[in-house]
C-alpha positions as CSV (number, residue, x, y, z in Angstrom):
1,M,118.4,126.2,77.7
2,P,119.4,122.8,76.0
3,P,116.1,120.3,77.6
4,L,119.0,117.7,79.4
5,L,120.5,120.5,81.3
6,D,117.2,121.6,82.3
7,L,116.1,118.5,83.8
8,F,119.2,118.4,85.9
9,R,118.4,122.5,86.6
10,R,114.8,121.6,87.7
11,N,115.9,118.0,89.3
12,R,118.8,118.8,91.4
13,L,118.3,118.1,94.4
14,F,117.3,114.3,92.9
15,F,120.4,114.0,91.3
16,F,122.6,115.4,94.2
17,G,121.2,112.7,96.1
18,Y,121.5,110.4,93.5
19,G,125.0,111.6,92.4
20,L,126.4,111.1,96.2
21,M,124.8,107.7,96.6
22,L,126.6,106.5,93.2
23,L,129.9,108.0,94.8
24,V,129.5,106.6,97.9
25,V,128.7,102.9,96.6
26,G,131.3,103.4,93.7
27,I,134.2,103.8,96.5
28,L,132.9,101.0,98.5
29,Q,133.2,98.6,95.4
30,L,136.9,100.0,94.4
31,I,137.6,99.3,98.2
32,Y,136.0,96.2,98.6
33,T,135.1,93.0,96.7
34,Q,131.8,91.8,95.6
35,E,131.8,89.1,97.9
36,Q,133.2,91.4,101.2
37,L,130.0,93.7,100.5
38,M,128.1,91.1,99.8
39,Q,128.5,89.6,103.7
40,W,128.6,93.1,105.1
41,V,125.1,93.4,103.8
42,N,123.9,89.4,104.5
43,I,125.4,89.6,108.0
44,R,123.5,92.5,109.1
45,N,120.2,90.2,108.7
46,T,117.3,91.0,111.2
47,P,113.8,89.6,111.8
48,A,112.3,92.7,110.6
49,G,114.8,92.9,107.5
50,D,113.6,89.3,106.6
51,L,109.7,90.6,106.9
52,L,110.0,94.3,105.0
53,F,112.3,93.2,102.0
54,P,110.8,91.0,100.4
55,Y,107.5,93.1,100.2
56,I,109.8,96.2,99.4
57,T,111.4,94.5,96.6
58,Y,107.8,94.2,94.4
59,L,108.9,97.8,93.9
60,G,110.8,97.0,91.2
61,D,108.3,94.3,89.7
62,G,108.0,95.2,86.3
63,G,104.1,94.3,86.7
64,F,104.1,96.8,89.8
65,F,105.4,99.6,86.7
66,V,102.3,98.0,84.2
67,L,100.2,99.0,87.0
68,I,101.1,102.0,87.6
69,C,101.5,103.2,83.9
70,L,98.4,101.9,83.4
71,I,96.4,103.8,86.2
72,A,98.4,106.6,84.6
73,L,96.7,106.5,81.1
74,V,93.4,106.7,82.9
75,Y,94.5,109.9,84.2
76,N,96.1,111.6,81.7
77,R,96.8,109.3,78.8
78,R,100.6,111.1,78.0
79,I,101.6,111.0,81.0
80,G,100.5,107.1,80.8
81,G,102.6,106.7,77.2
82,M,105.3,108.3,78.8
83,A,105.6,106.2,81.7
84,L,105.1,102.9,79.2
85,A,108.0,104.3,76.9
86,S,110.4,104.4,80.0
87,F,109.4,100.7,80.9
88,A,109.4,99.7,77.7
89,L,113.6,101.4,77.6
90,S,114.7,100.4,80.5
91,S,113.3,96.7,80.4
92,L,114.5,96.6,76.7
93,A,118.2,97.7,77.9
94,S,118.2,95.5,81.2
95,L,116.9,92.4,79.0
96,F,119.6,92.9,76.3
97,L,122.6,93.2,78.8
98,K,121.3,90.1,80.9
99,T,121.0,87.9,77.7
100,I,123.0,89.4,75.4
101,V,126.0,91.2,77.1
102,F,126.0,88.9,79.9
103,P,124.8,85.8,79.7
104,N,124.3,83.3,82.3
105,S,126.1,85.5,84.7
106,P,126.1,83.8,88.3
107,R,123.8,85.4,91.1
108,P,125.0,85.1,94.4
109,L,123.5,81.6,95.0
110,L,125.9,79.7,92.8
111,Y,128.2,82.1,93.0
112,F,128.5,81.1,96.7
113,E,127.9,77.4,96.2
114,H,131.0,76.1,97.6
115,S,131.7,79.3,100.2
116,T,132.5,78.0,103.5
117,Y,131.0,81.1,105.0
118,Q,127.2,80.3,106.0
119,Y,124.9,82.8,104.2
120,H,121.6,84.0,105.6
121,I,118.9,83.0,103.1
122,I,115.2,84.1,103.5
123,K,113.2,80.5,104.1
124,G,111.1,79.7,101.6
125,L,112.3,82.6,99.3
126,E,112.6,81.1,95.6
127,I,116.3,81.9,94.6
128,Y,117.5,82.2,91.0
129,S,121.1,81.3,90.2
130,Y,122.0,83.1,86.6
131,N,120.9,86.4,84.7
132,S,122.7,88.3,87.7
133,F,123.7,91.7,86.0
134,P,122.6,94.3,85.8
135,S,119.4,94.2,88.5
136,G,116.0,94.0,86.5
137,H,114.3,94.8,90.0
138,T,116.4,97.9,90.0
139,T,116.5,98.8,86.8
140,T,112.6,99.0,87.1
141,A,112.6,101.0,90.4
142,F,114.8,103.7,89.6
143,A,113.0,104.1,86.0
144,L,109.6,104.5,87.9
145,F,110.9,106.7,91.2
146,S,113.0,108.9,89.2
147,L,110.3,109.6,86.5
148,F,107.9,110.8,89.0
149,A,110.5,112.6,90.1
150,F,111.1,114.4,86.8
151,L,107.5,114.8,87.2
152,D,106.5,116.2,90.3
153,E,106.2,119.5,91.1
154,R,106.9,119.7,94.3
155,K,110.6,118.6,93.9
156,S,111.2,118.6,97.8
157,R,109.6,115.1,97.0
158,S,112.4,113.8,95.2
159,L,114.8,112.4,97.9
160,F,111.5,110.1,98.9
161,F,111.3,108.9,95.5
162,L,114.8,108.5,95.3
163,L,114.6,106.4,98.4
164,L,112.4,104.0,97.6
165,A,113.9,103.3,94.5
166,F,117.6,102.9,96.4
167,L,115.5,100.5,99.3
168,T,114.1,98.1,96.1
169,G,118.0,98.0,95.0
170,Y,119.4,97.1,98.7
171,S,116.4,94.9,98.8
172,R,118.0,92.9,96.0
173,V,121.2,92.2,97.8
174,Y,119.5,91.3,101.4
175,L,117.3,88.8,99.4
176,F,120.5,87.2,97.9
177,Q,119.3,87.6,94.4
178,H,122.1,90.1,93.0
179,F,125.2,91.3,93.7
180,V,126.1,95.3,94.6
181,E,127.5,95.8,91.1
182,D,124.3,94.6,89.9
183,A,122.1,97.0,91.4
184,Y,124.4,100.0,90.7
185,V,124.2,99.4,87.2
186,G,120.5,99.0,87.5
187,S,119.8,102.1,88.9
188,L,122.1,104.0,86.3
189,V,119.9,101.7,83.5
190,G,117.0,102.9,85.5
191,T,117.6,106.2,85.1
192,I,119.4,107.3,82.1
193,S,116.5,105.7,80.1
194,S,114.1,107.7,82.0
195,A,115.7,110.9,81.9
196,I,116.1,110.1,78.1
197,V,112.5,109.7,77.5
198,Y,111.2,112.8,80.4
199,V,113.6,114.8,77.3
200,A,112.4,113.2,74.4
201,L,108.8,113.4,75.5
202,H,108.0,115.7,78.2
203,S,106.6,119.0,75.9
204,W,104.5,116.6,73.9
205,A,102.8,115.1,77.8
206,L,103.0,118.2,79.5
207,K,101.2,120.4,76.4
208,K,97.9,121.1,77.1
209,T,95.4,120.3,74.8
210,P,92.0,121.7,74.2
211,A,90.0,118.9,76.0
212,D,91.6,119.9,78.9
213,D,90.6,122.9,79.2
214,N,86.6,121.1,79.2
């Protein structure tokens, strides 16, 4: 069986959940404008959300991914190498889109600076103005957690990993850092990057060596 088809077959639960998420959010973007979707999320702010999402969003921080890679390198150099490859590919792809293809794309704070709608912004939170598309945090989160799902032998945990990635993407909109489309495309960049790395390296990464048996 071709490696890509085998990836989909072995991780059908993850891809079913992710495909459903893409379908629902994609339809919403066809029906509503990015401004309307931003208002829908923003108006549903809560004290609990204001407390939790600034921390949840760190699941998509590059430093967190690198830390996971370093921990993985200690326990399994090949898995750690695969994780580093996923981080590098997804980060470079996101950076290329941000700085070369869509330079200076405005973030919500700049886009709505003259809006009459009073958006809720968490006090003391640093809000950026440029390089909105795509969301780097969402890219990183989906690259990390999709790779976790691909490597985990217990496929029942796939939806848990997908939920963590989704919450990270949602946090970027909730925190007024990105539009829905930024997180949507970021999720694609991250997931596709990890799929490419997994297909290319999984045979090498999971291959046992004589040292593994000692």
